[in-house]
PLY file of the C-alpha trace (Angstrom):
ply
format ascii 1.0
element vertex 328
property float x
property float y
property float z
element edge 327
property int vertex1
property int vertex2
end_header
-34.36 -0.34 -52.34
-31.55 0.97 -54.48
-30.84 -0.83 -57.84
-27.01 -0.63 -58.14
-26.86 -2.48 -61.41
-26.84 0.82 -63.60
-23.99 2.03 -61.46
-21.99 -1.28 -61.83
-22.73 -1.06 -65.66
-21.00 2.28 -65.78
-18.11 1.04 -63.49
-17.51 -2.02 -65.99
-17.47 0.45 -68.90
-15.08 2.83 -67.16
-12.63 0.07 -66.31
-12.67 -0.93 -69.91
-12.10 2.52 -71.03
-8.95 2.86 -68.91
-7.50 -0.29 -70.67
-4.28 0.33 -72.61
-2.89 -1.40 -75.78
-0.54 -3.68 -73.62
-2.13 -6.69 -72.35
-3.29 -6.53 -68.78
-2.40 -2.56 -68.58
-4.61 0.01 -67.34
-4.07 3.89 -67.06
-5.09 6.25 -64.31
-4.93 9.23 -66.51
-7.95 10.90 -67.93
-9.35 8.83 -70.89
-7.76 9.43 -74.18
-6.61 7.77 -77.21
-3.05 7.37 -76.04
-3.09 5.80 -72.65
-0.17 4.18 -71.07
-0.22 1.60 -68.44
0.68 2.70 -64.82
0.72 1.37 -61.39
-2.51 3.02 -59.92
-4.47 2.50 -63.01
-3.56 -1.11 -63.08
-3.89 -1.83 -59.34
-7.26 0.00 -59.36
-8.54 -2.10 -62.08
-7.33 -5.32 -60.15
-9.28 -4.07 -57.18
-12.39 -3.18 -59.03
-12.51 -6.31 -61.09
-11.98 -8.39 -57.90
-14.66 -6.64 -56.08
-17.41 -7.13 -58.83
-16.28 -10.63 -59.37
-14.72 -10.28 -62.64
-10.98 -10.63 -62.10
-9.42 -12.77 -64.96
-8.88 -16.43 -64.02
-5.49 -17.47 -62.98
-3.80 -18.92 -66.05
-5.46 -16.84 -68.62
-3.59 -14.30 -70.75
-5.26 -11.21 -69.42
-4.41 -12.54 -65.67
-0.79 -13.08 -66.67
-0.78 -9.57 -68.35
-1.94 -8.01 -65.19
0.74 -9.75 -63.10
3.40 -8.80 -65.58
2.35 -5.21 -65.66
2.37 -4.82 -61.96
5.70 -6.69 -61.45
7.24 -4.77 -64.24
6.80 -1.53 -62.32
9.15 -2.55 -59.61
12.72 -1.07 -59.28
15.01 -4.20 -59.07
17.77 -2.13 -56.99
15.52 -1.28 -53.99
12.42 -3.27 -54.73
10.20 -0.15 -54.67
7.47 0.55 -57.15
7.36 3.31 -59.65
4.49 5.83 -60.10
3.87 9.47 -60.45
1.92 9.90 -57.13
1.88 9.03 -53.39
4.82 8.04 -51.28
7.10 5.15 -52.25
5.88 2.98 -49.31
2.22 3.64 -50.50
3.05 2.85 -54.15
4.73 -0.45 -52.96
1.99 -1.52 -50.72
-0.52 -0.84 -53.06
1.21 -2.85 -55.82
1.97 -5.74 -53.52
-1.54 -5.82 -52.31
-2.91 -5.98 -55.88
-0.43 -8.76 -56.66
-1.93 -10.50 -53.72
-5.47 -10.53 -55.34
-3.60 -12.03 -58.39
-2.09 -14.65 -56.14
1.48 -13.39 -57.03
4.31 -11.43 -55.58
7.00 -8.91 -56.39
9.94 -10.36 -58.39
12.61 -8.51 -56.20
13.11 -8.17 -52.44
11.93 -4.78 -50.92
15.41 -4.14 -49.98
14.82 -0.39 -49.83
12.65 -1.00 -46.73
15.02 -3.47 -44.91
15.83 -0.79 -42.40
12.64 -1.71 -40.54
13.48 -5.41 -40.21
14.52 -5.19 -36.60
12.46 -4.20 -33.68
14.21 -1.05 -33.16
13.84 -0.41 -36.99
10.13 -0.77 -37.12
9.61 1.28 -33.86
11.82 4.19 -35.18
9.88 4.11 -38.53
6.42 4.42 -36.63
7.87 7.12 -34.39
9.09 9.12 -37.15
5.67 9.71 -38.60
3.87 13.13 -38.15
0.98 11.98 -36.06
-0.20 15.28 -34.96
-0.38 17.42 -38.23
-0.48 14.79 -41.18
-1.87 11.62 -39.60
-3.89 10.84 -42.55
-1.16 11.13 -45.06
1.51 9.56 -42.87
-0.82 6.29 -42.16
0.07 5.45 -45.87
3.55 4.91 -44.49
2.77 3.55 -40.96
0.15 1.07 -42.39
1.70 0.54 -45.89
4.81 -0.68 -44.30
3.06 -3.50 -42.82
0.99 -4.53 -45.86
4.18 -4.35 -48.02
6.47 -6.34 -45.78
3.79 -9.00 -44.87
2.20 -9.55 -48.11
5.61 -9.64 -49.93
6.81 -12.40 -47.41
9.75 -10.18 -46.17
8.86 -10.62 -42.38
7.91 -13.39 -39.86
5.46 -13.44 -37.17
7.88 -12.05 -34.61
8.03 -8.98 -36.77
4.22 -8.59 -36.89
4.12 -8.93 -33.07
6.56 -6.07 -32.68
4.38 -3.89 -34.92
1.23 -4.63 -33.27
2.79 -4.24 -29.76
3.61 -0.87 -30.85
0.08 -0.02 -31.93
-1.40 -1.50 -28.75
0.92 0.66 -26.73
0.10 3.86 -28.58
-3.71 3.65 -28.98
-5.41 6.67 -27.34
-7.67 5.59 -24.38
-9.88 8.71 -24.83
-10.74 8.48 -28.55
-9.73 4.93 -29.33
-7.62 6.26 -32.22
-4.05 6.57 -32.91
-1.76 8.01 -31.79
-2.20 9.05 -28.03
-0.80 12.46 -27.29
-1.15 13.55 -30.83
-4.72 13.96 -31.44
-5.61 17.28 -30.05
-4.39 20.77 -31.17
-3.15 19.42 -34.58
-5.09 18.02 -37.70
-8.86 17.86 -37.75
-10.24 14.93 -35.90
-11.53 13.31 -38.96
-7.96 13.03 -40.27
-7.15 11.06 -37.26
-10.12 8.78 -37.91
-9.17 8.28 -41.47
-5.62 7.56 -40.43
-6.71 5.04 -37.79
-8.60 3.15 -40.56
-5.41 2.17 -42.10
-4.15 0.65 -39.06
-7.41 -1.18 -38.39
-7.44 -3.13 -41.39
-3.82 -4.38 -40.43
-5.36 -5.49 -37.08
-8.27 -7.05 -38.76
-5.95 -9.06 -41.07
-4.62 -10.84 -38.12
-7.92 -10.96 -36.14
-6.56 -8.65 -33.39
-9.02 -6.80 -31.32
-9.33 -3.02 -31.14
-7.99 -1.87 -27.84
-10.55 0.79 -27.26
-13.60 -0.14 -29.19
-16.19 1.74 -26.91
-14.12 4.96 -27.11
-13.91 4.61 -30.84
-17.63 4.38 -31.07
-18.07 7.44 -28.83
-15.66 9.43 -31.05
-17.36 8.46 -34.28
-20.93 9.16 -32.91
-19.83 12.62 -31.75
-18.15 13.45 -34.81
-21.27 12.39 -36.82
-23.58 14.44 -34.43
-21.27 17.47 -34.95
-21.02 17.17 -38.70
-17.26 16.57 -38.72
-17.50 13.71 -41.33
-17.07 15.29 -44.57
-19.50 13.45 -46.66
-20.26 15.02 -50.17
-23.31 14.26 -52.13
-22.92 12.60 -55.44
-19.34 12.18 -55.27
-16.60 9.33 -55.54
-13.85 8.99 -52.68
-12.73 7.18 -49.62
-14.70 8.88 -46.89
-17.56 6.51 -46.81
-15.18 3.48 -46.89
-12.87 4.80 -44.14
-15.73 5.47 -41.70
-17.93 2.45 -42.51
-15.30 0.06 -42.16
-14.26 1.41 -38.79
-17.95 1.47 -37.64
-18.65 -2.21 -38.59
-15.46 -3.35 -37.07
-16.27 -1.73 -33.79
-19.80 -3.16 -34.07
-18.31 -6.63 -34.34
-16.43 -6.19 -30.98
-18.82 -4.60 -28.65
-22.62 -3.78 -28.04
-21.67 -0.27 -26.78
-24.38 2.14 -27.93
-25.47 -0.40 -30.48
-28.72 1.28 -31.61
-26.90 4.54 -32.25
-24.05 2.90 -34.14
-26.51 1.00 -36.22
-28.34 4.21 -36.96
-24.96 5.88 -38.16
-24.26 2.99 -40.24
-27.43 3.00 -42.01
-27.39 6.74 -42.38
-23.95 6.71 -44.14
-24.95 3.63 -46.12
-28.13 5.46 -47.30
-25.96 8.60 -48.21
-23.84 6.33 -50.41
-26.61 4.55 -52.09
-28.06 8.11 -53.01
-24.78 9.03 -54.45
-24.51 5.83 -56.42
-28.04 6.45 -57.83
-26.90 9.92 -58.96
-23.59 8.78 -60.34
-25.28 6.28 -62.58
-27.57 8.74 -64.27
-26.68 10.62 -67.41
-25.69 9.55 -70.92
-25.56 5.73 -71.55
-21.95 6.10 -72.54
-20.85 8.39 -69.85
-17.60 7.22 -68.11
-15.88 7.75 -64.78
-12.40 9.01 -65.25
-11.05 8.90 -61.66
-10.39 5.15 -61.25
-8.77 5.62 -57.86
-11.69 7.38 -56.20
-13.94 4.97 -57.93
-12.02 2.22 -56.06
-13.10 3.87 -52.75
-16.78 4.22 -53.60
-17.08 0.54 -55.11
-15.38 -0.88 -51.99
-17.63 1.07 -49.71
-20.53 -0.24 -51.69
-19.50 -3.83 -50.87
-19.70 -2.87 -47.21
-23.11 -1.39 -47.58
-24.38 -4.31 -49.30
-23.05 -6.71 -46.60
-24.84 -4.63 -43.74
-27.97 -3.40 -45.51
-28.60 -6.25 -47.92
-32.44 -5.36 -47.73
-31.62 -2.04 -49.35
-29.58 -3.16 -52.18
-30.78 -4.67 -55.53
-28.08 -6.35 -57.37
-27.40 -9.41 -59.51
-24.18 -10.03 -57.67
-22.57 -10.14 -54.13
-19.65 -7.66 -54.13
-16.46 -8.87 -52.58
-14.81 -7.01 -49.85
-11.00 -6.73 -50.53
-10.14 -5.86 -46.87
-11.67 -9.19 -45.77
-8.94 -10.91 -47.82
-5.90 -8.70 -47.35
-4.89 -5.17 -45.97
-4.41 -2.17 -47.65
-6.19 0.32 -49.93
0 1
1 2
2 3
3 4
4 5
5 6
6 7
7 8
8 9
9 10
10 11
11 12
12 13
13 14
14 15
15 16
16 17
17 18
18 19
19 20
20 21
21 22
22 23
23 24
24 25
25 26
26 27
27 28
28 29
29 30
30 31
31 32
32 33
33 34
34 35
35 36
36 37
37 38
38 39
39 40
40 41
41 42
42 43
43 44
44 45
45 46
46 47
47 48
48 49
49 50
50 51
51 52
52 53
53 54
54 55
55 56
56 57
57 58
58 59
59 60
60 61
61 62
62 63
63 64
64 65
65 66
66 67
67 68
68 69
69 70
70 71
71 72
72 73
73 74
74 75
75 76
76 77
77 78
78 79
79 80
80 81
81 82
82 83
83 84
84 85
85 86
86 87
87 88
88 89
89 90
90 91
91 92
92 93
93 94
94 95
95 96
96 97
97 98
98 99
99 100
100 101
101 102
102 103
103 104
104 105
105 106
106 107
107 108
108 109
109 110
110 111
111 112
112 113
113 114
114 115
115 116
116 117
117 118
118 119
119 120
120 121
121 122
122 123
123 124
124 125
125 126
126 127
127 128
128 129
129 130
130 131
131 132
132 133
133 134
134 135
135 136
136 137
137 138
138 139
139 140
140 141
141 142
142 143
143 144
144 145
145 146
146 147
147 148
148 149
149 150
150 151
151 152
152 153
153 154
154 155
155 156
156 157
157 158
158 159
159 160
160 161
161 162
162 163
163 164
164 165
165 166
166 167
167 168
168 169
169 170
170 171
171 172
172 173
173 174
174 175
175 176
176 177
177 178
178 179
179 180
180 181
181 182
182 183
183 184
184 185
185 186
186 187
187 188
188 189
189 190
190 191
191 192
192 193
193 194
194 195
195 196
196 197
197 198
198 199
199 200
200 201
201 202
202 203
203 204
204 205
205 206
206 207
207 208
208 209
209 210
210 211
211 212
212 213
213 214
214 215
215 216
216 217
217 218
218 219
219 220
220 221
221 222
222 223
223 224
224 225
225 226
226 227
227 228
228 229
229 230
230 231
231 232
232 233
233 234
234 235
235 236
236 237
237 238
238 239
239 240
240 241
241 242
242 243
243 244
244 245
245 246
246 247
247 248
248 249
249 250
250 251
251 252
252 253
253 254
254 255
255 256
256 257
257 258
258 259
259 260
260 261
261 262
262 263
263 264
264 265
265 266
266 267
267 268
268 269
269 270
270 271
271 272
272 273
273 274
274 275
275 276
276 277
277 278
278 279
279 280
280 281
281 282
282 283
283 284
284 285
285 286
286 287
287 288
288 289
289 290
290 291
291 292
292 293
293 294
294 295
295 296
296 297
297 298
298 299
299 300
300 301
301 302
302 303
303 304
304 305
305 306
306 307
307 308
308 309
309 310
310 311
311 312
312 313
313 314
314 315
315 316
316 317
317 318
318 319
319 320
320 321
321 322
322 323
323 324
324 325
325 326
326 327
């Protein structure tokens, strides 16, 4: 059994160290004396605080500060959000999803994305993505457009049906992933799995089934056996989250190769717990500077605790943000 409390203690200290002088503001920059609030630092803090059950209560000054900080990073003219990294759609979806955890919404319409409001518009958007060479990066746009528009209240159920109909039609019957016709002779297969993770949490948000869960499982097991999943020891990141989330989702829909799938889930979960133990070691005042990668690891840890509770010693039950709303 792994005691995750030392790691969570370091997580709490690290969140606090990224706090800026402005109420509710956090910085994604390396820890220094002059931190400025930014989108990813603040949104990451919201995600982490929600996951560990310490998000400020609605109505508190700190809660209001978080909301105002995020809302203040929206451009009034097009409704998109400002940050120094990622595509504008990723930035916008990330901010809107963080606001949802705070039970709030953007102040302005997402008018810069209104070209996708029609059926033709959203289909053209999805068709325009580079599914063969850059599926992982492009999924930030393909999945982010859904999360941003839905969570901001910009679209109705019919629009969601158009989006999901396109995904259903384009699922690959051989691998279970997206997009058919684009998976071979391009990016590494893991990039397609990491890409597909982003579309899967949109499906799960509306409790829609995977079209080819058995093939998805076959693909993941083969990748694991072939060493194609880039797990790194004692490192922060999103790989474990992406893989575990898809495996757990598939296991909930089919008994296909259940024992092998369970073994893979436990292997990756055990790998993460070993990394957590190593990351918790070191000086008592050591801090984690990369808040964004920390988000991926802590969210993955919540999944591990949910499927391997007998292996996790903790004083709290971590909350799984993707059970509440899409996008990370």
